[in-house]
C-alpha positions as CSV (number, residue, x, y, z in Angstrom):
1,M,21.5,-60.6,-40.8
2,I,22.3,-61.4,-44.1
3,Y,21.5,-58.8,-46.1
4,A,20.1,-58.8,-50.2
5,N,21.8,-56.1,-51.2
6,R,24.1,-53.2,-50.2
7,G,21.1,-50.4,-50.4
8,A,19.4,-52.4,-48.0
9,L,23.0,-52.7,-45.3
10,V,23.6,-48.7,-46.1
11,E,19.5,-47.8,-45.0
12,D,19.8,-50.2,-42.1
13,L,23.1,-48.8,-40.6
14,F,21.7,-45.0,-41.6
15,R,18.4,-46.2,-39.6
16,N,21.1,-47.3,-36.7
17,A,23.0,-43.8,-36.6
18,K,20.1,-41.9,-36.6
19,H,18.5,-43.7,-33.6
20,H,21.3,-43.5,-32.1
21,C,22.2,-39.5,-32.1
22,H,18.5,-39.3,-31.7
23,L,19.4,-41.1,-28.2
24,I,22.7,-38.9,-27.6
25,W,20.2,-35.7,-28.0
26,R,17.7,-36.5,-25.3
27,N,20.6,-37.4,-23.4
28,R,22.1,-34.1,-23.7
29,V,18.4,-32.6,-22.9
30,R,17.8,-34.2,-20.4
31,K,21.2,-33.3,-18.7
32,I,21.0,-29.5,-19.6
33,F,17.4,-29.7,-18.0
34,I,18.8,-31.4,-15.1
35,N,21.1,-28.6,-14.9
36,I,18.8,-26.1,-15.0
37,V,16.3,-27.1,-12.7
38,I,19.7,-28.0,-10.0
39,V,20.9,-24.0,-10.3
40,M,17.4,-23.2,-10.4
41,I,16.7,-24.9,-7.2
42,V,20.4,-23.3,-6.0
43,L,19.5,-19.6,-6.9
44,V,16.2,-19.8,-5.3
45,G,17.6,-21.4,-1.9
46,A,20.3,-18.7,-1.7
47,G,17.7,-16.1,-2.6
48,L,15.3,-17.7,0.3
49,F,18.5,-17.3,2.7
50,Y,19.3,-13.8,1.8
51,Q,16.0,-12.7,2.0
52,S,15.4,-14.4,5.4
53,T,18.8,-12.9,6.3
54,Q,18.2,-9.9,5.5
55,Q,14.7,-9.8,7.3
56,R,16.3,-10.5,10.1
57,K,18.8,-8.1,10.3
58,D,15.9,-5.1,9.5
59,V,13.3,-6.4,12.6
60,S,16.5,-6.3,14.5
61,K,17.8,-2.8,13.7
62,F,14.1,-1.3,13.1
63,P,11.8,-2.7,15.8
64,A,8.2,-2.0,16.2
65,P,7.6,1.4,17.8
66,G,4.4,0.4,19.3
67,K,2.5,-2.1,20.8
68,Y,1.0,-5.8,19.3
69,Y,-2.2,-6.5,20.7
70,D,-3.9,-9.5,19.4
71,V,-7.4,-9.0,17.0
72,G,-9.0,-12.1,16.5
73,G,-5.9,-13.9,16.5
74,I,-4.2,-11.6,14.3
75,S,-1.0,-10.1,15.7
76,M,-1.6,-5.9,15.7
77,H,0.8,-3.3,16.0
78,L,-0.6,0.1,17.3
79,D,1.7,3.3,18.0
80,C,0.1,5.5,20.2
81,R,2.0,8.8,21.8
82,G,1.4,11.8,23.8
83,N,-1.8,12.4,25.8
84,G,-4.7,14.1,25.8
85,S,-8.2,14.4,24.2
86,P,-9.4,13.6,21.5
87,V,-7.5,10.8,20.5
88,L,-6.1,10.9,16.6
89,I,-6.8,8.2,15.1
90,I,-4.6,7.2,11.7
91,E,-5.5,5.2,9.3
92,S,-2.9,4.9,6.1
93,G,-3.3,5.0,2.1
94,L,-3.2,1.5,0.1
95,G,0.1,-0.4,1.1
96,G,0.9,2.5,3.7
97,G,1.4,2.1,7.3
98,S,2.1,3.6,10.5
99,S,5.8,4.7,9.7
100,G,4.3,6.7,6.7
101,W,4.1,9.2,9.3
102,S,7.4,9.3,10.8
103,L,7.2,13.3,9.6
104,V,4.3,14.4,11.8
105,H,3.2,11.4,14.4
106,D,5.5,13.3,17.4
107,A,4.4,16.5,16.0
108,L,0.9,16.2,16.2
109,A,1.4,13.9,19.2
110,S,2.7,17.4,20.8
111,E,-1.1,18.6,20.7
112,T,-3.1,15.3,21.8
113,R,-2.8,11.5,22.0
114,V,-2.0,10.4,18.7
115,C,-2.2,6.4,17.5
116,A,-1.3,5.5,14.0
117,Y,-1.6,1.6,13.9
118,D,-0.9,-0.9,10.4
119,R,-3.3,-3.4,8.7
120,P,-2.3,-6.8,8.4
121,G,0.9,-7.4,6.3
122,I,1.8,-4.0,6.2
123,D,4.9,-2.3,8.7
124,W,4.4,-4.6,12.0
125,S,0.9,-6.3,11.5
126,A,0.8,-9.7,10.8
127,P,0.0,-10.9,7.0
128,V,-3.4,-12.4,6.7
129,H,-4.0,-13.1,2.7
130,R,-7.6,-12.8,1.8
131,F,-10.7,-10.1,1.1
132,A,-11.1,-7.3,3.7
133,D,-13.7,-4.6,2.2
134,S,-14.3,-1.6,4.0
135,T,-16.5,-3.0,6.5
136,E,-14.0,-5.4,8.0
137,V,-11.0,-2.8,7.9
138,S,-13.4,-0.6,10.4
139,N,-14.5,-2.9,12.6
140,R,-10.6,-4.4,12.7
141,L,-10.0,-1.0,13.6
142,F,-12.7,-0.7,16.3
143,K,-11.7,-3.9,17.6
144,L,-8.2,-2.6,17.9
145,L,-8.6,0.3,19.3
146,T,-10.7,-1.4,22.0
147,V,-8.3,-4.0,22.9
148,A,-5.8,-1.7,23.6
149,G,-7.9,0.6,25.7
150,V,-8.2,3.3,23.5
151,E,-11.0,4.8,24.8
152,G,-12.9,8.8,24.7
153,P,-13.4,11.1,22.0
154,K,-11.7,10.3,18.9
155,I,-10.6,11.9,15.4
156,L,-10.5,9.9,12.1
157,L,-7.8,10.5,9.6
158,G,-7.5,9.1,6.5
159,M,-4.9,9.5,3.6
160,S,-6.3,8.3,0.4
161,A,-8.3,4.9,0.7
162,G,-7.8,5.4,4.0
163,G,-10.7,8.4,3.4
164,I,-13.0,5.8,2.4
165,Y,-12.1,3.4,5.5
166,V,-12.6,6.1,8.1
167,R,-15.6,7.2,6.9
168,E,-16.8,3.7,6.9
169,Y,-15.7,3.1,10.8
170,Y,-17.7,6.5,11.4
171,K,-21.1,4.9,9.5
172,N,-20.7,2.0,11.8
173,H,-19.3,3.4,14.7
174,P,-20.2,7.1,15.3
175,G,-20.6,7.2,18.8
176,D,-17.3,8.4,19.9
177,I,-16.2,10.4,17.2
178,T,-15.9,14.3,17.4
179,G,-14.3,14.9,14.0
180,M,-12.6,13.8,10.5
181,V,-9.5,14.6,8.5
182,L,-8.9,13.7,4.9
183,I,-6.0,13.6,3.5
184,D,-6.4,13.8,-0.1
185,S,-8.9,10.9,0.1
186,S,-10.4,8.7,-2.2
187,H,-13.7,8.5,-3.1
188,E,-16.3,6.5,-4.1
189,Q,-16.6,7.3,-7.7
190,Q,-13.3,7.7,-8.9
191,A,-13.0,4.9,-11.3
192,S,-16.1,6.0,-12.9
193,R,-15.8,9.4,-13.1
194,F,-11.7,9.1,-14.4
195,P,-10.9,8.3,-18.1
196,P,-9.5,4.9,-19.2
197,R,-6.2,5.8,-19.1
198,V,-5.8,5.7,-15.8
199,M,-8.1,2.5,-15.0
200,S,-5.3,1.0,-17.4
201,T,-2.5,2.7,-15.8
202,I,-3.8,0.5,-12.3
203,S,-4.0,-2.7,-14.7
204,M,0.0,-2.0,-15.3
205,Y,0.7,-1.4,-11.7
206,T,-1.4,-5.0,-11.0
207,I,0.9,-6.8,-13.6
208,R,3.9,-5.1,-11.4
209,I,2.7,-6.6,-8.2
210,N,1.8,-10.0,-9.2
211,A,5.3,-10.1,-10.4
212,C,6.4,-8.5,-6.7
213,R,4.4,-11.3,-5.2
214,L,6.2,-14.2,-7.1
215,F,10.2,-12.4,-6.8
216,Q,10.1,-10.5,-3.6
217,P,10.1,-14.0,-1.2
218,I,12.9,-15.2,-2.4
219,G,15.2,-12.0,-2.4
220,V,15.1,-10.6,-6.3
221,V,13.4,-7.6,-5.2
222,R,15.3,-6.6,-2.0
223,G,18.8,-7.4,-4.1
224,L,17.9,-5.4,-6.9
225,G,16.6,-2.7,-4.9
226,I,13.5,-2.5,-6.8
227,M,11.4,-0.6,-3.3
228,E,14.1,2.4,-3.5
229,W,11.9,3.3,-6.6
230,F,8.9,4.3,-5.1
231,I,10.0,5.7,-1.9
232,D,10.6,9.9,-2.2
233,P,14.3,10.3,-2.9
234,D,14.3,13.3,-0.9
235,L,13.5,11.7,2.2
236,D,16.3,11.8,4.9
237,E,17.9,8.2,5.3
238,A,16.6,8.3,9.3
239,T,13.5,7.9,7.4
240,K,13.7,6.5,4.2
241,Q,15.6,3.2,5.6
242,P,13.1,1.8,8.4
243,L,10.7,2.6,5.7
244,L,12.9,0.8,3.2
245,A,13.0,-2.5,5.9
246,R,9.5,-2.6,5.8
247,L,8.8,-2.6,1.9
248,N,11.6,-5.3,1.8
249,Q,9.5,-8.0,4.1
250,S,8.4,-11.1,1.6
251,H,4.9,-10.9,2.3
252,Y,4.9,-7.2,1.3
253,C,3.2,-7.5,-1.8
254,E,1.3,-10.4,-1.7
255,S,-0.4,-8.1,1.2
256,Q,-0.8,-5.0,-1.0
257,Y,-2.4,-7.2,-3.5
258,W,-4.9,-8.3,-1.3
259,E,-5.4,-4.8,-0.1
260,D,-5.6,-3.7,-3.8
261,Q,-8.2,-6.4,-4.8
262,S,-10.6,-5.6,-1.7
263,F,-10.2,-1.8,-2.4
264,S,-10.9,-2.0,-6.0
265,G,-14.6,-3.0,-4.9
266,E,-15.1,0.2,-2.5
267,V,-14.4,2.4,-5.5
268,S,-16.4,0.4,-8.3
269,D,-20.3,0.5,-7.5
270,E,-20.4,4.1,-8.4
271,L,-22.4,4.7,-5.1
272,P,-21.5,8.4,-3.9
273,P,-20.3,8.7,-0.3
274,D,-22.4,9.1,2.8
275,S,-23.3,12.1,4.7
276,L,-21.7,13.1,7.6
277,G,-24.3,15.5,8.6
278,E,-22.8,18.4,11.1
279,L,-19.4,16.1,12.1
280,P,-16.2,18.8,12.1
281,L,-13.9,17.8,8.6
282,L,-10.6,19.0,7.2
283,V,-10.1,18.1,3.8
284,L,-6.8,18.5,2.5
285,S,-6.1,17.9,-1.1
286,Q,-2.8,17.9,-3.6
287,G,-2.4,20.7,-5.6
288,K,0.8,20.9,-7.2
289,E,0.7,22.4,-10.6
290,P,-0.4,19.7,-13.6
291,K,2.6,20.4,-15.4
292,A,4.6,18.6,-12.7
293,Y,3.5,15.3,-13.9
294,V,3.3,15.6,-17.7
295,G,5.8,13.2,-19.6
296,D,6.3,11.4,-23.0
297,D,2.9,9.5,-22.7
298,F,0.9,11.9,-20.9
299,T,0.2,15.8,-21.9
300,L,-0.1,18.7,-20.4
301,E,-3.9,18.7,-21.2
302,Q,-4.5,15.4,-19.8
303,A,-3.1,16.1,-16.6
304,M,-5.1,19.1,-16.5
305,A,-8.5,17.4,-17.2
306,E,-7.3,14.5,-14.5
307,A,-6.6,17.5,-12.2
308,E,-9.5,19.0,-12.3
309,I,-11.6,15.9,-11.8
310,W,-10.0,15.0,-8.7
311,D,-10.5,18.6,-7.8
312,T,-14.2,18.0,-8.1
313,L,-14.0,14.5,-6.4
314,Q,-12.7,16.5,-2.9
315,D,-15.2,19.3,-3.0
316,E,-17.4,16.7,-3.1
317,L,-15.9,15.0,-0.3
318,M,-16.0,18.6,1.7
319,N,-19.1,19.1,1.0
320,L,-20.3,16.0,2.9
321,S,-20.0,18.3,6.3
322,S,-22.3,21.1,6.8
323,K,-19.4,22.0,9.2
324,S,-16.3,21.4,6.9
325,R,-12.9,23.3,5.6
326,R,-11.0,22.4,2.6
327,V,-7.3,23.3,2.3
328,I,-5.5,22.7,-0.9
329,A,-1.4,21.7,-0.2
330,Y,-0.2,23.8,-3.2
331,E,3.0,22.1,-3.3
332,S,2.3,18.7,-2.9
333,G,1.5,15.5,-4.3
334,H,-0.6,12.5,-3.2
335,V,1.3,12.1,-0.2
336,I,1.1,15.9,0.9
337,Q,2.6,14.0,4.5
338,N,5.8,13.8,3.3
339,D,5.4,16.5,0.4
340,Q,4.5,19.3,3.0
341,P,4.5,17.4,6.5
342,D,4.7,21.1,8.2
343,L,1.1,22.4,6.3
344,V,0.0,19.0,7.9
345,I,1.4,19.6,11.2
346,E,-0.6,22.9,11.4
347,E,-3.4,22.5,9.5
348,V,-4.4,19.3,12.0
349,Q,-3.3,20.8,15.3
350,K,-5.4,23.9,14.1
351,F,-8.0,21.8,13.7
352,I,-7.9,20.1,16.8
353,R,-7.7,23.3,19.1
354,K,-10.6,24.1,17.7
355,L,-12.6,20.6,19.0
356,Q,-10.8,20.8,22.2
357,S,-12.4,24.5,22.5
358,G,-15.8,23.9,21.6
359,V,-15.4,25.9,18.7
360,E,-16.4,24.5,15.4
């Protein structure tokens, strides 16, 4: 190429140099991107291997204490202990399963037969990642008890969200139910009765559970020990380790997400609870002083106001039956069976004995 002047030559050289630098930069970016992708693939692969290896160890170390039953193609775990009638059926709160009753299960089983079970994806039951409202939950429990041969009179015990589930069970299958126990039960109108602050807290929880859904299968949640943050630090190791093993399962957060999504519809329609008529009813409610919950973003006035709302909701649940009694656990938060297991054992045993003797 012949240049007319030196300026054109310089301009062409500059253009070629610029193009060459662009190619070099683009190749470097491509290499960096490829290296990042390779590192991510290696890390994810290592995380998957770590998670699966540790999970197999957990399964081997903490086998299911009960038996498995096929319920509509779902492998469900049911842990029945003791003998006697009526049979006490335990329905846990959201994300909770049979392992959450280890401090009271055996003691209650000394009084009568006690069966705790796991909803799909919780503890030892196989996961089913889809929506399931209270009607489906209660019907699935009915089928499980039928398949397992759990017959005769029953007392339904529901904790937190489990309180709504057992009342739905009684609505659909009242025939052999002789009594009901509600432990700090949820209320259908709680979403509309609590202030917006509570609902914003729930929204933040949803964000965290979605992050957990992403990172739990690749071992990040387990490796960072995140699930330990949600376990009562006062629990002894023999109780804590089996519980931690269940929470660290690859599908736990995914199952928790679907439980939360399903349950949100149960407390958003503002429908009052159905009456229980003359069904014997025991209501145990948390009673810890509101000042125990005060923090940087939660004042004593807010804590007292929300405690009053919850107390009112618990009274309304007690009034669902004309044969009811309410007991307040003054040293407990929401999970009374962990905070005051002796009180739960004492009151539930007393309730069982009254039903057994025919005294209401």
